[in-house]
Structures are given as C-alpha cells and as structure tokens.
C-alpha positions in Angstrom: 38.9 -53.5 15.5 36.4 -50.7 14.7 34.3 -50.1 17.1 30.6 -47.3 16.8 31.1 -44.3 18.4 30.1 -41.1 18.5 32.0 -37.6 16.8 32.1 -35.4 19.3 32.4 -32.5 16.8 29.1 -33.5 15.3 27.6 -35.2 18.3 24.1 -34.1 17.0 24.3 -34.8 13.8 26.2 -38.0 12.7 27.0 -41.4 13.6 30.5 -41.7 13.4 33.0 -45.0 13.2 36.4 -44.8 14.3 39.2 -47.0 15.5 40.8 -47.9 18.4 44.8 -47.4 17.2 45.8 -44.2 18.7 49.3 -44.7 19.0 50.0 -42.5 15.6 50.4 -44.8 13.0 47.0 -43.4 11.6 45.7 -40.7 9.9 42.4 -39.1 9.2 40.2 -37.6 7.1 37.8 -34.6 6.5 34.9 -34.6 4.1 33.9 -31.7 2.6 29.8 -31.9 1.2 30.2 -28.6 -1.8 26.9 -27.4 -3.5 26.5 -26.4 -7.0 24.8 -26.0 -9.9 26.6 -27.1 -12.9 29.6 -25.7 -12.0 28.1 -22.6 -10.2 28.0 -22.1 -6.3 24.5 -23.1 -4.6 23.5 -20.5 -2.0 20.1 -19.5 0.1 17.4 -17.1 -1.2 20.2 -14.5 -3.7 21.8 -16.4 -6.8 19.6 -17.7 -9.6 19.8 -21.3 -11.0 18.5 -22.7 -14.2 18.6 -26.3 -14.9 18.0 -28.2 -18.1 13.9 -27.9 -18.4 14.6 -24.1 -18.5 13.2 -22.8 -15.1 14.7 -20.3 -14.2 15.0 -20.7 -10.1 16.5 -19.4 -6.7 16.8 -22.1 -3.5 15.5 -21.4 -0.6 16.2 -24.9 1.3 18.3 -27.5 0.5 19.1 -30.7 3.3 19.7 -34.2 3.3 20.9 -37.4 5.5 23.5 -39.5 3.6 24.6 -42.7 4.8 27.2 -45.6 4.8 29.7 -43.8 4.3 33.0 -45.1 4.1 36.2 -45.7 1.9 37.2 -49.0 -0.3 41.4 -49.5 0.5 43.3 -51.3 -1.7 42.8 -54.7 -1.0 38.9 -53.7 -2.1 36.9 -54.0 1.2 35.2 -51.1 2.9 36.9 -48.7 6.0 33.7 -47.8 7.6 33.4 -43.7 7.9 30.2 -42.9 9.4 26.5 -44.3 10.0 24.8 -41.4 9.2 25.7 -37.6 8.4 22.9 -34.8 8.1 23.7 -31.9 5.5 21.8 -28.5 5.4 23.0 -25.8 3.2 24.4 -22.6 5.2 24.7 -24.6 8.5 28.5 -24.3 8.4 28.8 -26.7 11.0 27.0 -29.6 8.8 29.3 -29.2 5.7 32.5 -31.0 7.6 32.8 -33.8 9.3 36.8 -35.7 9.9 36.9 -38.8 11.0 39.8 -40.2 13.0 42.3 -43.0 13.1 42.1 -44.6 10.0 44.9 -47.1 9.2 47.3 -45.2 6.1 46.0 -46.9 2.5 46.4 -45.8 -1.3 41.9 -45.7 -1.1 40.6 -46.4 -4.3 36.9 -45.5 -4.0 34.1 -43.7 -1.5 31.2 -45.4 -1.3 27.7 -43.6 0.8 23.8 -44.5 0.5 22.4 -40.9 -1.0 19.2 -41.1 1.9 18.4 -44.3 3.7 18.1 -47.9 3.4 15.2 -49.5 3.5 16.6 -51.8 5.9 17.6 -49.0 8.2 15.1 -46.5 7.6 12.1 -46.6 10.0 10.6 -43.9 12.3 13.1 -43.5 15.5 16.2 -45.8 14.5 17.8 -42.3 13.7 19.2 -40.5 16.9 16.7 -38.8 19.0 18.3 -35.8 17.8 16.1 -32.5 16.1 17.7 -32.2 13.2 16.8 -36.1 12.5 13.1 -35.4 13.9 12.6 -32.6 11.6 13.3 -35.4 8.8 10.0 -37.6 9.8 8.6 -39.0 7.1 5.0 -39.3 7.8 3.8 -42.2 9.7 0.6 -42.9 7.3 2.5 -42.7 4.5 5.0 -45.6 5.2 7.2 -43.4 7.9 10.6 -43.3 8.2 12.4 -40.3 7.3 13.3 -38.5 4.0 16.0 -38.1 2.3 16.0 -35.0 1.0 14.3 -31.4 1.2 14.6 -29.3 -2.1 12.9 -25.9 -1.8 12.4 -22.3 -3.5 11.0 -20.5 -6.2 11.2 -20.7 -9.7 9.8 -18.4 -12.7 6.9 -19.3 -14.6 4.5 -17.2 -16.5 4.8 -14.2 -16.0 5.1 -14.7 -11.6 6.8 -16.7 -9.2 5.6 -20.4 -8.6 7.8 -22.6 -5.6 8.9 -26.4 -5.5 9.2 -29.2 -2.6 11.6 -31.9 -4.4 10.9 -33.9 -1.2 12.6 -37.5 -1.7 11.8 -40.4 0.6 10.4 -43.9 1.2 6.7 -43.1 0.1 4.4 -46.0 1.4 7.6 -48.1 2.3 9.5 -48.2 -1.1 13.1 -47.8 -1.3 14.3 -44.7 -3.4 17.8 -43.7 -1.0 20.6 -44.0 -4.0 23.4 -46.3 -2.8 26.8 -44.7 -4.8 29.8 -46.1 -5.1 32.6 -43.4 -6.5 35.7 -43.7 -8.2 38.5 -41.4 -6.3 42.7 -41.9 -5.3 43.5 -40.5 -2.0 47.3 -41.4 -0.6 46.8 -41.4 3.1 49.7 -41.2 5.7 50.2 -41.2 9.6 49.6 -38.1 11.1 48.3 -36.7 8.1 44.3 -34.9 7.3 43.5 -34.4 3.9 40.3 -33.5 2.9 37.9 -35.5 0.2 35.5 -33.3 -1.8 32.1 -34.4 -1.7 30.3 -32.2 -4.3 26.7 -32.4 -5.0 25.4 -30.4 -8.3 21.7 -30.2 -7.7 20.9 -30.2 -11.0 21.8 -33.5 -11.9 18.6 -34.3 -10.0 16.3 -32.4 -13.1 18.4 -34.1 -16.2 19.8 -37.5 -17.1 18.1 -39.5 -17.8 14.8 -38.2 -17.5 14.6 -33.8 -17.7 12.5 -32.4 -14.5 10.0 -29.7 -15.2 9.4 -27.5 -12.1 6.1 -27.1 -13.9 5.1 -30.5 -13.9 5.1 -31.5 -11.0 3.8 -28.2 -8.6 3.1 -28.8 -4.3 4.0 -32.1 -3.0 5.8 -35.0 -4.8 6.0 -37.1 -1.7 4.0 -38.9 -2.5 4.3 -39.5 -6.0 5.5 -42.3 -7.3 6.8 -41.4 -10.6 8.3 -38.4 -9.5 10.4 -40.4 -7.1 11.3 -42.6 -9.1 12.6 -40.0 -11.9 13.9 -38.2 -9.2 16.1 -41.5 -8.1 16.8 -42.5 -10.7 18.5 -38.8 -12.0 20.6 -38.6 -8.4 23.1 -41.4 -9.4 25.2 -38.3 -10.8 24.6 -35.6 -8.0 27.4 -36.5 -6.2 31.2 -36.1 -7.4 34.3 -36.4 -5.0 37.8 -35.1 -5.4 40.7 -37.2 -3.3 43.9 -35.8 -3.3 
C-alpha cells in the first residue's frame, strides 16, 4: 500500500511516493533529466543555439517544477513516483531522482505535469524550502508558483537583448501541461534502470506557433497570449526513454 514519504536524497526538492515493501521483491528507477536544443546539449552562458525564428541565443537560467510523476503499468493503472520535483540546469542534485520499492512490471508509459495543476498551485502549498519559495508567482497576479523560468540573451540587430520566458498561473488561469508519454520499461526485482526525460527547449519556441524573442520583449508573466502559446507548444517539449 502506497504512502507519502520524503526521499532523503532530495529532501528539499521533491515529494516522493514509495511503498512499505522492503522484502527484496521490488526494484527502483532513476529519473534522469536531460536538456537539449534540437539535439545539441544545453549549457549555461557558453554555447549558442538557434531557434525556429532564427534567434541565436545563449541560456543563463533554466529551472522548472514538474508534478504528479507516475509510471503507467501493464494494467493501465498509474504507479505514483513523486508529487513534485524541482529541476535546475547546472544543479546536478536536481537532475536525477531515484524512487525505490516499485513492484516489478512491464511499464507502458510515463505521466507527469509540466508545472503544477491549478488545484495544487496555491501559495504555500509546496514545501517551505528555498527552491520552491524562489519560484513563487506574485500574489498580485494570482499567486501560486512559476512552472518555468527560461532566461538568456540573443543577438538582435547587431546588439544583445535578453529574454525571460516565465510560465505560470497568470491571474489564476491554468497553463500547466499534462503529459502522457509512451515508454517501455521492464522492471525486475532488485534492478534500478534509468528513465531518461529529455527536454528540447527549442520545442517551446515552435509547433504549433513560432515564438520569436523579438515579439515578446521583457516580462511575459502578465501576457496571456504568450502563456497560451507556450502551453500549446510545450506538449512536445519532453520525450522519454526507458529500456
């Protein structure tokens, strides 16, 4: 029977679900968060990347919260892994998450929410830890927490301009993105396979709508048009690989 516990390895970052089964008949999985721009490994303040609009940019910050992480079992039922997890590019401790005591199965999918659903996204609902407190959305704009902060600079008419792609619950509107991703993962007792979750940041900026940094200068937190574009584009941002 499942119960909520805190995974000690990620005490300040993650709410993890685990089970009471410790008789050696379970396995574990490690989620690994990978970040790319159309196949090119993402880094901070070093490499240049080009998006669909032709913006040549560098990344200075990428941080986000995913929620309601779960595997989909062979019977189609969800096996909960973690309620929340915070990820920050460059912060190694946030780029993987190990969940123990999972019953063996041939899992057929992975589910999570990019961001936090409206029913869970209220100020103070997440753990009182600095990483979550720093992601708070202004109370004057509806409160809750950012889903993502994606920042950097780009070449613009011979000079350098900055971009700040901040997504969240503007005025209480739910822009979180439920994701259901097909995956094959065969878990046996005692095994600890890695599930790779790859974010292609350029997918935020295309398909179905091209997002040009020049069209959205400055702060987009209060811009419902930009928030809706990013929500729709974000459905293809993640891919998952099991074994």
